[in-house]
C-alpha positions in Angstrom: 0.1 0.1 0.0 2.7 2.4 0.8 4.4 1.7 -2.6 1.1 2.5 -4.5 0.7 5.8 -2.5 4.6 6.7 -3.4 4.0 5.7 -6.9 0.9 7.9 -6.9 2.7 10.9 -5.5 5.7 10.3 -8.0 3.1 10.3 -11.0 1.4 13.4 -9.9 5.0 15.0 -9.5 5.4 14.2 -13.1 2.1 15.3 -14.3 2.8 18.8 -12.5 6.0 19.4 -14.5 4.4 18.7 -17.9 2.0 21.2 -19.0 -1.2 19.8 -20.3 -3.7 22.4 -21.1 -6.8 21.4 -22.7 -6.2 20.1 -26.1 -2.4 20.0 -25.4 -2.3 16.7 -23.0 -0.3 14.4 -25.4 2.8 14.2 -23.1 0.7 13.7 -20.0 -1.0 11.1 -21.9 2.2 9.3 -22.5 3.3 9.7 -18.7 0.0 8.1 -17.8 0.3 5.0 -20.3 3.8 4.4 -19.4 2.9 4.3 -15.6 0.3 1.5 -16.3 2.4 -0.3 -18.6 5.1 -0.4 -16.0 2.6 -2.3 -13.9 2.0 -4.8 -16.8 -1.1 -3.3 -17.8 -2.0 -3.0 -21.4 -3.5 0.6 -22.5 -5.5 1.8 -25.3 -5.2 5.5 -26.4 -7.7 7.6 -28.6 -6.4 11.2 -29.3 -5.4 12.2 -25.5 -7.6 9.8 -23.6 -6.1 6.6 -22.2 -8.1 3.6 -21.0 -7.4 0.2 -19.7 -9.6 -2.6 -18.5 -8.8 -5.1 -15.4 -7.0 -8.3 -16.5 -9.9 -10.6 -15.7 -12.5 -8.5 -17.4 -16.0 -10.8 -17.9 -18.5 -9.5 -20.3 -21.2 -11.2 -18.5 -20.5 -9.1 -15.4 -21.5 -5.3 -15.0 -18.8 -2.6 -15.4 -17.6 0.4 -13.4 -16.1 3.3 -14.8 -13.4 5.2 -12.9 -12.6 8.6 -14.7 -10.6 11.7 -14.0 -9.0 14.1 -16.3 -5.3 15.3 -16.8 -5.8 18.6 -18.6 -5.6 21.7 -16.5 -6.7 25.5 -16.9 -3.6 27.9 -17.6 -2.2 29.4 -14.6 -3.4 32.7 -13.4 -1.2 35.7 -12.7 -1.5 35.3 -8.9 1.1 32.5 -8.6 4.1 33.0 -6.4 5.5 29.5 -7.1 6.5 28.1 -10.6 3.3 26.3 -11.5 5.2 23.6 -13.3 7.6 23.0 -10.5 6.1 20.3 -7.9 7.2 21.7 -4.5 6.5 19.6 -1.2 6.4 21.9 1.8 4.5 21.5 5.1 2.8 18.3 3.9 1.4 20.2 0.6 2.2 19.3 -2.6 2.1 22.7 -4.8 1.6 22.7 -8.8 -1.0 23.4 -11.4 -3.3 20.3 -11.5 -2.0 18.9 -8.2 -5.8 19.4 -6.8 -7.8 19.6 -9.8 -7.7 16.8 -10.6 -4.3 15.3 -10.3 -4.6 14.0 -6.8 -8.1 12.2 -7.8 -6.6 11.1 -10.9 -3.4 9.3 -9.5 -5.4 8.3 -6.5 -7.8 6.4 -8.8 -4.9 4.9 -11.1 -3.5 3.6 -7.8 -6.7 2.1 -6.9 -6.9 0.4 -10.2 -3.6 -1.2 -10.0 -4.6 -2.5 -6.9 -7.7 -4.5 -8.2 -6.2 -4.9 -11.6 -4.7 -8.7 -11.2 -7.7 -10.0 -8.6 -10.0 -12.7 -9.7 -13.8 -13.1 -8.9 -14.5 -9.2 -8.9 -18.3 -8.7 -8.8 -17.7 -5.6 -11.3 -15.4 -5.3 -14.4 -13.3 -2.0 -13.9 -12.5 0.5 -16.7 -9.8 2.9 -16.0 -10.0 6.1 -18.1 -7.7 9.4 -17.9 -9.2 11.8 -20.1 -8.4 15.3 -21.6 -10.6 18.5 -22.3 -12.5 18.3 -19.3 -11.9 21.7 -18.4 -13.4 22.9 -21.6 -16.2 20.2 -22.0 -14.3 19.6 -25.2 -15.3 17.1 -27.9 -11.9 15.0 -27.8 -12.6 14.4 -24.1 -14.7 11.5 -22.6 -17.1 12.3 -25.0 -14.8 10.6 -27.7 -14.4 7.4 -26.2 -17.8 6.5 -25.1 -18.6 4.4 -27.9 -14.7 2.9 -27.7 -14.4 1.5 -24.1 -16.6 -1.6 -23.2 -20.2 -0.7 -22.0 -20.3 1.0 -18.4 -23.1 0.4 -16.2 -22.1 3.0 -13.6 -19.1 5.5 -12.9 -16.9 7.2 -10.2 -15.5 10.5 -11.4 -12.4 11.8 -9.8 -12.7 15.2 -8.8 -11.7 17.0 -5.6 -14.6 16.6 -3.0 -12.5 15.8 0.2 -13.4 12.3 -0.6 -17.2 13.1 -0.1 -19.6 11.6 -2.4 -21.2 14.0 -4.7 -24.3 11.7 -5.6 -25.7 14.4 -7.9 -24.3 17.1 -9.8 -26.1 20.2 -11.5 -26.1 20.1 -15.4 -25.6 23.5 -17.4 -27.7 25.3 -20.0 -26.3 28.4 -21.8 -28.6 30.6 -23.7 -28.0 33.7 -26.1 -30.8 35.7 -26.3 -31.7 39.0 -28.4 -34.6 41.5 -27.9 -35.5 43.0 -31.0 -36.3 46.8 -31.6 -35.8 49.6 -34.2 -33.1 52.1 -34.0 -33.9 55.7 -33.9 -32.6 59.1 -32.8 -32.7 59.3 -28.7 -33.6 62.8 -28.9 -36.9 62.4 -30.6 -39.8 59.9 -30.2 -38.3 57.4 -32.7 -37.6 53.9 -32.9 -38.5 51.0 -30.7 -35.6 50.4 -27.7 -34.6 46.8 -27.5 -33.2 47.1 -23.8 -36.7 47.4 -22.6 -38.1 44.1 -23.7 -34.8 42.9 -22.9 -35.5 44.1 -19.3 -38.7 42.6 -18.8 -37.2 39.2 -19.9 -34.3 39.6 -17.7 -36.6 40.5 -14.9 -38.6 37.0 -15.6 -35.0 35.0 -15.3 -34.4 36.8 -11.9 -37.8 36.1 -10.4 -39.2 32.7 -12.0 -39.2 29.8 -9.7 -39.6 25.9 -10.9 -42.0 24.2 -9.1 -39.9 20.9 -8.9 -37.0 21.2 -6.4 -34.4 18.5 -6.4 -34.0 16.6 -3.2 -30.2 16.5 -3.6 -29.6 19.5 -5.5 -32.3 21.9 -4.7 -33.8 24.5 -7.3 -33.0 25.3 -11.1 -30.8 28.3 -10.9 -30.9 30.7 -13.6 -28.4 33.8 -13.8 -28.2 36.5 -16.6 -24.5 37.0 -16.7 -23.6 39.1 -19.9 -25.7 42.0 -21.3 -24.9 44.1 -24.5 -26.8 46.9 -26.4 -26.1 49.9 -28.2 -23.0 51.8 -29.2 -23.8 55.7 -29.2 -25.6 57.5 -26.5 -27.9 59.3 -29.0 -29.1 56.1 -30.7 -31.7 54.0 -29.6 -30.7 50.4 -30.0 -32.5 48.1 -32.3 -31.3 45.1 -30.7 -30.2 43.9 -27.0 -28.2 40.5 -26.7 -28.1 38.8 -23.3 -26.4 35.3 -22.0 -28.4 33.3 -19.5 -26.4 30.7 -17.2 -28.9 28.0 -16.1 -27.9 25.4 -13.6 -30.3 22.5 -14.0 -31.3 19.5 -11.6 -32.5 15.9 -11.9 -36.1 17.3 -11.3 -36.1 18.6 -15.0 -34.5 17.7 -18.1 -32.5 20.3 -20.0 -35.1 20.2 -22.6 -38.0 20.5 -20.4 -36.4 23.7 -18.8 -35.5 25.0 -22.4 -39.3 24.8 -23.4 -40.6 26.4 -20.2 -38.4 29.2 -21.0 -39.4 29.7 -24.5 -42.9 29.9 -23.2 -42.5 32.7 -20.8 -40.0 35.1 -22.9 -40.6 37.3 -25.5 -36.6 37.8 -26.9 -35.5 35.1 -29.4 -33.1 32.3 -28.3 -30.4 32.8 -30.8 -28.4 29.9 -29.5 -28.6 27.3 -26.8 -26.2 24.6 -25.3 -28.0 21.7 -23.5 -25.6 18.9 -24.0 -24.4 19.3 -20.4 -26.8 17.4 -18.2 -27.5 16.7 -14.6 -26.0 13.5 -13.2 -27.0 11.3 -10.0 -26.5 8.3 -8.9 -29.8 6.5 -6.8 -29.1 6.5 -3.0 -30.1 2.7 -3.2 -27.1 1.9 -5.6 -24.7 -0.5 -3.9 -21.8 2.0 -4.2 -24.0 4.6 -2.2 -24.9 2.4 0.3 -21.3 1.2 0.8 -20.4 4.6 1.1 -23.0 4.8 4.1 -21.7 2.0 5.7 -18.2 3.7 6.0 -19.9 7.0 6.9 -18.9 8.9 3.7 -20.7 12.1 3.5 -23.1 12.6 0.6 -24.1 15.7 -1.0 -25.3 17.6 -4.2 -22.6 19.2 -6.4 -23.3 22.5 -8.0 -20.2 22.4 -10.2 -19.8 20.5 -13.6 -17.4 17.5 -14.5 -17.3 14.9 -16.9 -20.4 13.3 -15.3 -22.3 15.6 -17.7 -21.5 13.2 -20.7 -22.3 10.0 -19.0 -25.8 8.4 -19.3 -25.2 5.8 -16.5 -25.7 6.6 -12.8 -22.5 8.3 -11.6 -20.9 10.1 -8.6 -18.2 12.5 -8.1 -15.5 11.5 -5.4 -11.8 12.4 -4.8 -9.0 13.9 -2.6 -8.6 17.5 -2.5 -11.1 20.5 -2.1 -12.9 22.1 -4.8 -12.3 25.6 -3.6 -8.6 25.4 -4.3 -9.3 24.7 -8.0 -8.0 27.2 -10.5 -6.2 29.2 -7.8 -2.9 30.6 -7.4 -0.5 28.3 -5.8 -2.6 25.3 -6.1 -1.9 22.4 -3.8 -3.0 19.3 -2.6 -2.1 17.7 0.9 0.0 14.7 0.6 -2.2 13.2 3.5 -5.2 13.8 1.3 -3.6 11.4 -1.4 -3.1 8.6 0.8 -6.4 9.0 2.5 -7.7 9.1 -0.9 -6.2 5.8 -2.1 -7.3 4.0 1.2 -10.9 5.3 1.1 -11.3 4.2 -2.4 -9.8 0.8 -1.5 -12.0 0.5 1.5 -15.2 1.2 -0.5 -14.2 -1.3 -3.4 -13.7 -4.0 -1.0 -17.4 -3.5 0.1 -18.8 -3.7 -3.5 -16.0 -5.7 -5.6 
């Protein structure tokens, strides 16, 4: 076990040294492949996504997907440390991607190695280290779902302090346009597009969806961008605004879009509804096993690659979400050790 923990930390340090911005993860993909192949595990690769199955894979058994990502955002200007130099200080490992989601990724890889050779497992295991998570890219996990074995459930590794996020909000982005007619502001001319836009924005601010998710709460709608006009003396003939909607398992994204269309006058110029809410039934064996281990359960407001999965899934990993994308990102070494131990204890109950 100690060797697994040490190997996991060494791999994470190598990943930190290797820039892996979204769409540029080729080298970290090679590191992950090498790590698995050094353990005698055959790997598969598509673009920068790496996956492997347990040695005694049995197509008659259900399959559990273990997934986390190896791409990162770009470092922000607030860094005081070199983001690509893995620094260990006071029990913390600093570096870009250490917390999001390097700790979860390497802990899941170590857990997969631990179970890889075992016979008589109740579930098959598929380990997938994927790219483009930070941009919800087309060449990330979505590109391999038809290439890996069919899965029945999934655990997605993200920094949750090893709590079980048994549900996760989805995302709908709407770009809307209120139409008016231009005219001179000094005369009674034109139709000011800002005013009908304001009425629709007021609706987004105040509308309450009737159904509330037990784990995720209400659907949340927020107008985040507004643009109209170029000159102070010209009545604007259009007003564009963007709406960020965080969906829950109480409604499908399609149902929410239909409700919005029924209530606003502005035209929806474009929309994205592919990032769907996710959940794992509380009666699922993995959730029940977590309860037996006193692992806390909660609903997550933030997105992950769960949004692309159509099977029951939960989010769970070492690290803390609040550290993600921050300057001098870090993870405690003890968190990685605890993560590996907790994953193994959890899997011992279900596998």
